[in-house]
N, C-alpha and C positions, 0 to 999 in steps of 0.2 A: 685246312679245316681242323678245329681242335678235336682232340681225341676224348671221347666220353668214358669216364670211369665206370665200368660195369657195376662195381660195388655201390657207387653213389646213385646210379640209376636204379638199382634194385631197392636201395633204401628209400628213394623218392617214391617208387611205386608202392612199396610197403606202407609208407606214411600216408599216401593218398587213399589207399584201400582202407586203412585204419580210420581216417577221417570220415570217409563215406559211411563206413559201418557205424561209427559213433553218431554221425549226423542223423542217420536213419533211426537209430535207437532213441535219440533225443526227440525227433519229430514224433515218434510213436508214444513216448512218455507224455509229451505235452498234449497231444490229441487224445490220449487215453484219459488224461486228467480232465479235459473238457467233457468227454463223454460221461465221466463219473460225476459231473456237476460239482467239482471242488470249488472252494471259495476263491475269491480273487487273490487273497493273501497266499493261499497254498499254491496257486498258479504262479505267482511271482517267485516263490521259493523254488518251485520246480524249474523255472526258467534259468535262474542263476546257478542252481545246483547242477543243471545239465551242462553248463559251460565249464564248471570246474571238475566235476566228476566224469562228465562225458568227454569233453574235448581236452581236459587236462590243464586248463589255465590255473594259475596260482590263486587269482582272485577275480571276481566278476561283480558288476553292479548294473542296475537298470535305472536310468534317469528319465523322469516324466515331468511335463510342464506343470508349474503351479497354476492356480486358478486364474491369476491375472496375466499369465503368459509372459512374465518378465524374468522368470527363473526356471532353470531345470533343477529339480530336486531329486536326490536319490530316493527312489521308492523302496528299494531293497538292495542289499549287498551281501556277499558271502566272502569270508576271509580264507586264508590259507588252511586254517584248521577246520573249515566247514561250518563255522559259526555265522548265523544270519545277523545282518545289521539292518534293522527295520527303521524306516523313516529317515529324515534328513537332519543334519546338524549344520553348524556354521561352515564346516569344511566341505560339505557335500551339496552346497547350493551354488549354482553357477548362473550369473546374470546372462541373459540372452537378448539380442536385438535383431530385428529383421533387416539388418544391413550387413553386406559382405565384409569379412575381415575383422569382425568384432572379437571372436574367439573361435577355437576349434569346435567346441561343442555347439556353439551358436550357429556356426556355418553349416554343420552337419544337420542340425535340427531344421534349419530353414532351407536346406537343399543346395547350398552353395558349394559344399564338398560332398562327394559320394561316400567317403570314409576317410579315416586317418589311421596310420600305424607307424611305429618307430621301433627300431632295434638298437637304439643307443644304450649301451650298457655303461652307466656312469659309475665312477669310483665312489668309494665311501667318503663321507665328509671328513675332512682333516681333523684328527683328534677325537673322532666319534668313538664311543665305547661300545656301540651296538652295531648291528648290520644295516642301519639306516643308510640309504643312498641319496644322493642329491638329485631328486626328481623320480619319475616313474619310468621303469625300464621295460622294454619289449612289450609295449602296450598298443591297444587298438580301440578306436571308437567307431561304432557301426550304427547307422540309422535303423530304428525300428519302424518299418514301413508297412502300412496296411495295403496300400496300392500306390502306383506311381504318382508322386506328387503329394501324397498324404503321409507325412511322418508324424508319429505320435510319441516318440521318445528316442533315447540313444542308449545302446548297450556299450559298456566299457569292460575290457578285460586287460589283465597284465600278467607278466611273469616276473614280478618284482624280486622273487626269492630264487627261482630256478634259473632265471636269465635265459630261458629257451627262446631262441629267435623265432619270429613269426615269418611265415612264408606266404606266397601268393595263394597257395591252396588253403591256408588257414583263413585268409580274408574271404575267399570265395565261400568257404564253409560257414563263416560267421554271417555273411550277407544272407545266405540262404536261410540259416536258422533264425536270424533277426526278422525276416519276413514272416516265417511261420509263427514266431512268437508274437509278432504284431497282430496277425490274424486271430490268434488264440485270445489275446488281450481284448481286441475289439469285439470278438464274439462273446467273451465273458461280460464285457460292459453292457452289450445289448441285452444279453440274457438277464443280467442283474436289473436292468431298467424295466424289462418286460415283467420280471418277477415282482419288482416293486410296484409297478402300475397295477398288477393283478390283485394286490393286497392293500391298496391305498385308495381312499376316497378322494376323488378328483377335486371336489369343491373345498373341503376343509384341510386336506393333507393328512388327516388322521388315518389310522388303519381302518379297514372296512369289515363288514360282517363276516366275510370269508376268513379273514385273518383271526377274528375273534373266535370263530368256531374251531379254528385249529389250536389256538393258544389255551383256551379254557380247559379242555380235557387234559392237555399236557400238564398244566399247572395243578389241577386236582390230583392227577396221578402222582406227580412229584410230592405233593403234600401227604398223600397216602403212604408213599414209600418211606418218607423221612419223618412222618408224624408231625407235620407242621400245619399251620393255619393259613388261610387265605380268605379273601372276600371279593364279592362282586357288587358293583354299584350299577343299577339300571336307572338311567336318567332320561327325562323327557322335558322338553321345553313347554312351559305353561302358555296356553292360549296362543299357540304359534299360528293357527289358522287365521286368527284376527289380525296378526301382523301382515300376513300375505294379502288378506282382503282389503285392509285399510291403506297399506303403504306400497303394495306391489311385491312381486316375487323377487325383484332385485334386492329390495330391502330385506326380504325374508332370508335371502342368501347371505347378506351381510350379518344378520343376526346369528345364523348358523355358524359362520366363521368366527364371530365374536365369542360365542359360547365355546367353540372348539379351542380357541386360543386361551380362554380362561381355564378350561380343564387341563390343557397341556401344560400351562404355566404353574399349576398348583400341585403337580404330582411328582414322584421320584422318577429317576431314570429307569428303575426296574419295573415300574408300573406300566400297564398297557391301556391306552385310551382309544376307543374305536367309535366311529359313527356306524351304527348298525341298521339305519334305515330312517328316511324322513327326518323328523326332529328328535329321533331317539339315539342316545349314546350309551356306552357301557365302559366301565373301568374295572380292570382286574388288578387287585392289590395282593401281590405275593408276600409271604412272610408277615402277615398283618393280622393280629388278633381282632376280634369283633369290636372291642372298645376303641382301639386305635382307628379301625376302619370307619366307625361312626364319627370320630373326630374329623377324619378326612372328608367325609360326605358333608358334614355340617359346614366345614370350611369352604367347600365348593359352592354350596347353596348361598352362603353369605357373599362370597367373592363375586359371583355372577350378579346378584341383586344389587350390590353396592357399587358396581362399576358403571361408568357412563355408557349408555347404549349407543350403538353405531348409527342409529336412524335419527336425524335431526328433529323430525316431527315428534318423536318420542321424547327427546330431550326437552323440547319446548313445552310439552304438556306434563312434564315431570314423571313420565312413565319409566318403569324399570323392566328389564328382561329378567324373568325368574325361571327356576327349574325345580322339578320335584324328583326325589331319588328314593328308590327302594333298595335296601341293602340286605344281602344274605351272606352268611359266613360258613366256611367249611372248617371243621365238621359239625359245628353247632346246629346249623339249619338244615343241611343236606349233605349227603355223601357222594352223590353222582352229579356230574356237571350239568346235565339237563334239569335235574331237580333243583340244583342251586340257582340256575337262571330262572326257573319257574317261580321259585320263592321270591326272588328279587323283583320279578315282574308283578307278582301279587301284591307285594309291599308297595310298589310304585302306584298301583291302582288305588291302594288305601291312602297314599299321600295325596293323590288327586282328589279323592273323596273328602279328605279332611280339610281341604282349602288351598292346596298347592303351596309352593315355595317352602318345602320342608323335606325332612328325611323320615322315612318310616322303616322300622326294623321289627323283628319278632318281639324284642323287649318293649318297644314303644307301644305296641298293640296290647301287651299284657298289662300295661299301667293305665290303660284307658278306663 
């Protein structure tokens, strides 16, 4: 029977205790991040940072499937100096196929391998002037598993620079951590989906009234703080009840989606367009003086009226979908968000009274 070296046994015990302590610390960090409702990007950073700072690997990366499920792409990585590498490039995209033996990452993602690790310390390339080595050394690939049979990605770690060998205890620790990371990522995805649904209008895909009521006060407060201008457009479909009555509610829904798409396609990325109820919409225009906001509103009115309506019966009869808009600007028309919205609503009422298919502002009322 071989004699066990007490020194080696003590070192192994010390290493296992260290790994357990670090593993528990990482689990606590990830779960605390979830409790604090951090963004998914911050959660990804926390996961890979836990692997380098927590378990002491030189580098770490998380690979997630592309939308078409034909590639594993690096969602995030962290290098030896602690610098994050966001997104994928040509060198961090790996083709995958649901057939065994295609590649190591592919086999792990589709469950044909439980994990992979190697302790091959390869020599420097002949004639190389740097520390580059031929291949990745002391590396491991671990499935990120939500539950048995449901793998959502692959964790990759290596000790390319330190050449520290991986042990069985390292792999066990990585497997445990990858499962916790998978649960945290899945929870974050579900939370993000629920959050998105709570602020999104189901029919049009625009933001809803709840989101509008959150954003408008923030934007007005920001304008007050930095002495900037912004504007609100209050929009209503003209004669929408007639569309429902004559062509049915399904056609009415098509018209609502048609208007939503026209509004969304004619604004900047920094603008916010919402369906705030029935046939009413609103647009928040940050960093926009009154004159420029009026130009946006007039462009929206023209765009909707000049586009082909989605209802065939309306097309045959030569009818158009039109909108009316009331526009109010901060600080010109009002200083408080509720006053700004009330002004825009009042101007919308005037636009309806004046014949619809137009924009009304404080200035346009003065020139009457």
